[in-house]
C-alpha positions in Angstrom: -7.4 -33.4 6.5 -5.2 -36.2 5.1 -3.6 -37.1 1.7 -6.5 -39.7 0.9 -9.0 -36.9 1.5 -6.9 -34.6 -0.7 -6.9 -37.2 -3.5 -10.5 -38.3 -3.3 -11.2 -34.3 -3.8 -9.1 -34.2 -6.7 -10.6 -37.0 -8.5 -13.8 -35.6 -8.6 -15.2 -35.0 -12.2 -16.4 -32.1 -11.2 -13.2 -30.6 -9.9 -10.7 -32.1 -12.8 -13.3 -30.3 -15.4 -13.1 -27.0 -13.4 -9.6 -27.0 -13.1 -8.4 -28.0 -16.4 -10.9 -25.1 -18.0 -9.6 -22.7 -16.0 -5.5 -24.0 -16.9 -6.1 -23.5 -20.5 -2.5 -21.1 -22.1 -1.7 -20.7 -18.4 1.4 -21.8 -16.4 0.3 -23.8 -13.7 1.9 -24.8 -10.2 1.6 -27.3 -7.8 2.0 -26.6 -4.2 3.2 -29.5 -2.0 2.2 -30.5 1.6 5.8 -29.0 2.9 5.2 -26.0 1.2 7.4 -25.8 -1.5 6.4 -25.8 -5.3 6.1 -28.6 -7.7 8.5 -28.2 -10.9 8.1 -25.4 -13.0 6.9 -24.8 -15.5 4.4 -26.8 -15.8 0.6 -27.4 -17.4 -2.6 -28.8 -17.0 -3.9 -30.8 -19.9 -5.4 -34.1 -19.1 -7.1 -35.7 -15.8 -4.0 -38.1 -15.6 -1.9 -34.2 -15.0 -3.6 -33.6 -11.7 -3.8 -37.1 -10.8 -0.2 -37.4 -11.2 0.4 -34.3 -9.5 -1.0 -35.3 -6.6 0.0 -38.4 -6.0 3.7 -36.8 -5.9 2.2 -34.7 -3.0 0.9 -31.6 -4.8 -2.0 -30.0 -2.4 -2.7 -27.0 -4.2 -2.8 -25.5 -7.6 -1.7 -22.4 -8.7 -2.3 -20.4 -12.2 -0.3 -17.8 -13.8 -2.0 -14.4 -14.6 -0.4 -14.5 -17.9 -1.6 -16.0 -20.9 1.1 -18.3 -23.4 1.4 -19.2 -26.2 3.5 -22.4 -24.6 4.0 -22.3 -21.2 6.3 -25.2 -21.1 8.8 -23.4 -23.1 8.8 -20.3 -20.4 12.5 -19.2 -19.5 13.7 -15.5 -19.0 14.4 -14.4 -22.3 11.2 -15.0 -23.9 8.5 -14.0 -22.0 7.7 -11.0 -24.2 7.6 -13.1 -27.3 5.4 -15.8 -25.6 2.9 -13.9 -23.7 -0.2 -13.8 -25.3 -2.8 -11.6 -22.6 -2.9 -11.3 -19.0 -5.9 -11.5 -16.6 -6.1 -8.7 -14.3 -6.7 -10.7 -10.5 -7.1 -8.2 -7.6 -5.9 -9.9 -4.4 -7.7 -9.2 -1.2 -6.3 -10.3 2.4 -6.8 -8.8 5.5 -4.5 -9.1 9.0 -8.1 -8.2 11.1 -10.6 -10.9 9.8 -12.7 -11.7 7.2 -14.9 -9.0 7.4 -12.8 -6.3 6.8 -11.9 -8.6 3.0 -15.5 -8.2 2.3 -15.1 -4.6 3.0 -12.4 -4.1 0.5 -14.0 -6.5 -1.5 -17.9 -5.0 -1.8 -16.1 -1.3 -2.3 -14.2 -2.5 -5.1 -17.1 -4.4 -6.8 -18.9 -1.2 -6.5 -16.3 0.5 -8.3 -16.0 -1.7 -11.1 -20.3 -1.9 -11.7 -19.4 1.6 -11.7 -17.2 1.5 -14.7 -19.6 -0.9 -16.7 -17.7 -4.1 -15.1 -20.7 -6.6 -14.1 -19.0 -10.0 -15.0 -15.9 -10.0 -12.9 -15.1 -13.3 -11.4 -15.4 -13.5 -7.5 -13.8 -16.2 -5.2 -13.0 -17.1 -1.6 -9.0 -17.2 -1.1 -9.8 -20.3 1.1 -8.3 -18.3 4.3 -9.2 -14.5 5.2 -9.4 -12.9 1.9 -11.1 -12.9 -1.8 -10.1 -12.9 -5.2 -11.7 -10.9 -8.1 -10.8 -11.1 -11.4 -11.1 -9.7 -14.9 -10.4 -11.6 -17.6 -8.2 -11.1 -20.6 -11.2 -10.5 -22.7 -12.4 -7.6 -21.3 -9.6 -5.5 -22.2 -8.9 -3.9 -25.4 -5.8 -5.5 -26.9 -4.5 -2.3 -28.0 -4.0 0.6 -25.6 -1.7 4.1 -26.7 -1.1 2.3 -30.3 0.8 -0.6 -28.3 -0.3 -3.7 -27.8 -1.8 -4.7 -24.6 0.2 -8.1 -23.9 3.2 -6.4 -23.8 2.3 -3.4 -21.3 2.3 -6.3 -18.8 3.3 -5.9 -15.6 3.4 -1.9 -16.0 -0.6 -1.8 -16.7 -1.8 -3.7 -14.2 -0.1 -2.0 -11.5 -1.6 1.0 -12.6 -5.0 -0.5 -12.5 -3.9 -1.9 -9.2 -3.1 1.2 -7.7 -5.6 3.2 -9.3 -8.2 1.0 -7.7 -6.6 1.1 -4.4 -6.6 5.2 -4.2 -10.5 5.1 -5.7 -11.4 3.0 -2.6 -8.8 4.5 0.2 -10.7 6.8 2.3 -13.8 5.0 2.1 -12.3 1.4 3.2 -10.1 4.1 6.0 -13.5 5.3 7.7 -15.1 2.2 7.4 -11.7 0.6 9.2 -11.9 3.1 12.1 -15.7 2.9 11.9 -15.7 -1.2 12.7 -12.5 -0.9 15.1 -12.1 2.7 16.3 -8.3 4.4 15.5 -6.9 3.9 18.6 -7.1 -0.1 18.2 -6.1 0.2 14.8 -2.9 2.2 16.0 -2.3 -0.4 18.8 -2.6 -3.4 16.1 0.0 -1.3 13.8 2.6 -0.9 16.6 4.8 0.9 14.5 3.3 4.1 14.7 3.2 5.1 11.1 2.6 9.1 10.1 -1.0 8.1 8.6 -3.1 5.5 8.9 -3.2 3.4 5.9 -6.1 0.8 5.4 -3.9 -1.4 3.6 -1.9 -1.8 6.2 -4.7 -4.2 7.6 -6.3 -5.1 4.6 -3.9 -5.4 1.4 -5.2 -5.1 -1.8 -2.2 -6.8 -4.3 -0.4 -3.9 -6.3 2.9 -5.5 -7.0 2.7 -7.5 -10.2 5.8 -9.7 -11.9 6.7 -11.8 -14.7 4.9 -15.7 -13.9 2.6 -14.1 -11.1 0.7 -16.1 -9.6 -2.6 -17.0 -7.8 -4.4 -19.9 -6.0 -6.9 -21.5 -8.8 -10.5 -21.9 -8.3 -11.6 -25.1 -6.5 -7.9 -25.5 -4.8 -7.4 -26.2 -1.5 -5.6 -23.7 1.1 -3.1 -25.2 3.0 -3.6 -23.3 6.0 -7.3 -23.7 6.7 -8.1 -26.7 4.5 -10.7 -24.8 2.7 -11.5 -24.5 -0.7 -11.0 -21.4 -3.1 -14.4 -21.2 -4.3 -16.2 -18.9 -6.4 -19.1 -16.9 -5.6 -21.8 -14.6 -6.4 -21.0 -10.8 -5.5 -25.0 -10.7 -3.9 -23.6 -13.6 -1.3 -20.1 -11.4 -0.6 -21.9 -9.9 2.7 -23.3 -13.1 3.8 -20.3 -15.7 2.6 -20.0 -18.2 5.6 -16.3 -20.1 5.1 -18.4 -23.5 6.4 -19.4 -23.0 2.3 -15.7 -23.4 1.3 -15.7 -27.3 3.0 -14.6 -29.2 0.5 -17.8 -31.7 1.1 -20.1 -28.6 0.6 -18.3 -27.3 -2.4 -18.7 -30.6 -4.2 -22.5 -30.5 -3.3 -23.3 -27.4 -4.6 -22.8 -25.4 -8.0 -21.3 -22.0 -8.2 -20.5 -18.8 -11.0 -18.1 -18.8 -13.5 -15.0 -17.0 -12.4 -13.3 -16.6 -15.7 -16.4 -15.2 -17.5 -16.5 -11.6 -18.9 -18.0 -9.7 -21.9 -15.4 -8.6 -24.6 -14.2 -4.6 -24.2 -16.0 -4.4 -20.3 -13.1 -2.8 -19.2 -12.3 -0.6 -21.6 -13.6 2.5 -19.4 -11.7 1.1 -16.7 -8.3 0.9 -18.4 -8.1 3.9 -20.0 -9.4 6.3 -17.0 -6.6 4.2 -14.7 -4.2 5.5 -17.6 -5.1 8.8 -17.2 -5.3 8.6 -13.8 -1.5 7.6 -13.7 -0.6 10.2 -16.0 -2.0 12.9 -13.8 -0.2 11.5 -11.1 3.6 11.5 -13.0 3.0 15.3 -13.7 2.2 15.9 -9.9 5.0 14.2 -8.5 7.1 16.1 -10.7 5.4 19.3 -9.0 6.2 18.1 -5.4 9.8 17.3 -6.3 10.1 20.5 -7.4 8.8 22.4 -4.0 10.5 20.0 -2.3 13.1 21.4 -0.4 16.2 21.0 2.2 17.6 22.1 5.2 21.3 23.1 5.0 22.3 21.8 7.9 21.1 20.8 11.4 18.0 22.8 12.8 18.6 24.2 16.5 15.5 22.9 18.9 14.6 26.5 19.1 13.5 26.5 15.8 11.3 23.6 16.5 7.1 23.8 16.2 5.4 24.3 19.9 3.9 20.7 19.3 7.1 19.1 19.2 8.8 21.2 21.8 5.3 20.0 24.0 6.3 16.4 23.0 10.2 16.7 24.2 9.0 18.1 27.9 7.7 14.7 28.5 4.0 12.8 28.0 1.6 11.1 30.0 -1.0 10.4 26.4 0.3 8.9 23.2 3.7 8.0 23.6 4.0 5.4 21.0 2.5 8.5 18.1 4.9 10.5 19.6 7.9 8.5 19.4 7.3 8.1 15.7 7.0 12.0 15.2 9.9 12.6 17.1 12.1 10.3 16.0 11.2 10.9 11.8 11.4 14.8 12.4 14.8 15.0 14.2 15.6 13.2 11.0 14.3 15.6 8.5 16.0 17.8 10.9 19.4 16.5 9.7 19.9 15.5 13.1 22.5 12.8 13.2 21.5 9.4 14.4 23.4 9.3 17.7 22.0 12.8 18.5 18.4 11.7 17.6 19.0 8.4 19.6 20.0 10.6 23.0 17.1 12.9 22.4 14.8 10.1 22.8 16.0 8.5 25.8 16.0 11.9 27.0 12.6 12.7 26.0 11.4 9.0 27.0 13.0 10.1 30.6 10.5 12.8 30.9 7.1 10.5 30.6 5.2 9.2 33.0 5.9 6.3 32.7 8.1 6.5 30.4 7.9 4.0 27.3 9.5 0.2 27.3 13.3 0.5 26.4 13.1 -2.1 24.0 10.1 -0.3 22.1 12.3 2.9 21.8 15.5 1.2 20.9 13.4 -1.3 18.3 11.5 2.1 17.3 15.0 4.0 16.4 16.8 0.7 14.9 13.5 0.6 12.7 14.2 3.8 11.5 18.0 3.7 10.6 16.8 1.1 8.0 13.9 2.6 6.3 13.7 5.6 3.8 12.9 8.9 6.2 9.4 9.9 6.0 7.5 13.3 7.3 5.8 13.3 10.2 1.9 13.2 10.5 0.4 16.3 8.9 -1.2 18.9 11.2 -4.7 18.0 10.5 -3.7 14.2 12.0 -5.8 14.8 15.3 -4.7 11.8 16.3 -1.1 12.7 17.0 -1.7 16.4 17.9 -4.8 17.7 18.9 -6.8 14.3 20.5 -3.5 14.6 23.0 -3.2 18.2 23.6 -0.3 19.1 21.7 -1.3 21.2 19.0 -1.2 24.5 20.6 -0.4 26.4 17.4 1.4 30.5 17.6 1.8 33.7 15.0 4.4 31.3 13.1 1.8 28.4 12.5 -0.9 30.8 11.6 1.3 32.9 9.1 -0.1 36.1 10.3 -3.3 34.9 9.4 -6.7 33.6 12.3 -6.1 30.1 10.8 -3.2 27.5 10.6 -1.5 27.8 7.6 1.6 25.1 8.4 0.5 21.6 7.1 3.3 19.7 8.4 5.6 20.3 11.5 8.3 20.0 9.3 7.1 23.5 7.2 7.7 25.5 10.4 11.3 25.4 11.0 11.4 26.2 7.1 9.0 29.5 7.6 11.2 31.0 10.4 14.3 30.0 8.7 13.5 31.9 5.9 12.6 34.9 7.7 16.3 34.9 9.6 17.6 34.3 5.7 15.2 37.2 4.6 16.4 39.6 7.2 20.0 38.6 7.0 19.8 39.4 3.3 18.5 42.9 4.1 20.5 43.6 6.9 23.9 42.2 5.4 25.9 45.1 6.0 25.9 48.4 7.8 27.6 52.0 8.0 28.8 53.6 11.3 25.8 56.0 10.3 23.3 53.0 11.3 22.3 52.6 7.9 21.9 49.1 6.6 22.6 47.8 3.2 21.8 44.6 1.5 24.9 44.7 -0.7 28.7 46.0 -0.2 28.3 47.8 -3.6 24.8 49.4 -2.1 26.9 50.3 1.2 30.1 51.3 -1.1 27.9 54.0 -3.0 26.3 55.5 0.2 29.7 56.2 1.7 30.6 58.0 -1.5 27.4 60.1 -1.5 27.1 60.6 2.1 30.6 60.3 3.5 
């Protein structure tokens, strides 16, 4: 692809008409050949605007999801005043390949259809993903007695997170079926506490002011394929060859910014209700969260962690993540954790490369502490022979009642604390009392 090819493509009347139609009431940014953006803010009103930008070196066009009354007047202090609406644009991208992006896009499209949304826009991103659009016309203009355009970016973030959570389990199952759990863990390298499907197939959730996306019929410079709209029925069999600029110019494509008035009302209502429930659950969880008073001794560790620390032949990378985070939550100091991990690795057969061990230790120092995987995650415990529950794990029942290894020391130390409270003060006669007052009363009566 050379500059003349790009100029010829963007001079086509069909492409010009599509770019100008989509650019109405939006800010438009042009990406240059060297990766920089052209001046902002900018707009497209006339065919000559496109021609001039291409002559300056613009190779792709990007639209704002926000609609503006006067995009050229945008400045940091006037966004609220100038914003007249926004589109919900779901950006799907994949580390694995286009087929995995298709899986996520298909799940989202089916979910939208269940909510009565059938006129969403769908387009190929030009590389390894897809974009799904719910235009402004689909949404009610007021939610909770507030103008919806004033609730940006909060409401788009809520809807995006709602969609992510609704497809999370199905997407994970599909990825495991497609690639296998061990392969996914190998790809991640960092070995998290839980396999997160959105590590492999990202569904955008971070929205901000003047958020941009690649315009329909615009090139993707990494592949020189066109970000072309497609029909939902063509998603599973979509071939990127259909996005070559010659094919795009000779074919007809569906509307990307369609939609019917109020079509997404049920979706936004359910998403906001879901978000409200999430906030309540978070507050309850915070109340339940506890921490240890000081460093927890190794003698109080659960059987699985003790087995890990004795040395391993399988699952060493997964266990490295578990051990580092477990020890952090046990209030061990950085130097203590590092010494223990190095000691542990020396017992492994064969040991992990030092670069991996040190890299994980340094990475853990920079990030917020996260609990290890739950006991139900077989890939981290049962599958590698580490789940050997004792009486504490079962809580005097026939089933495992500890949900996470960090709960095990809590259970032991709570019992110790209770015993100390009950056996806090002893009389020479051998009887024990919880307080000095109770001991004094006993002595007064009987001695």
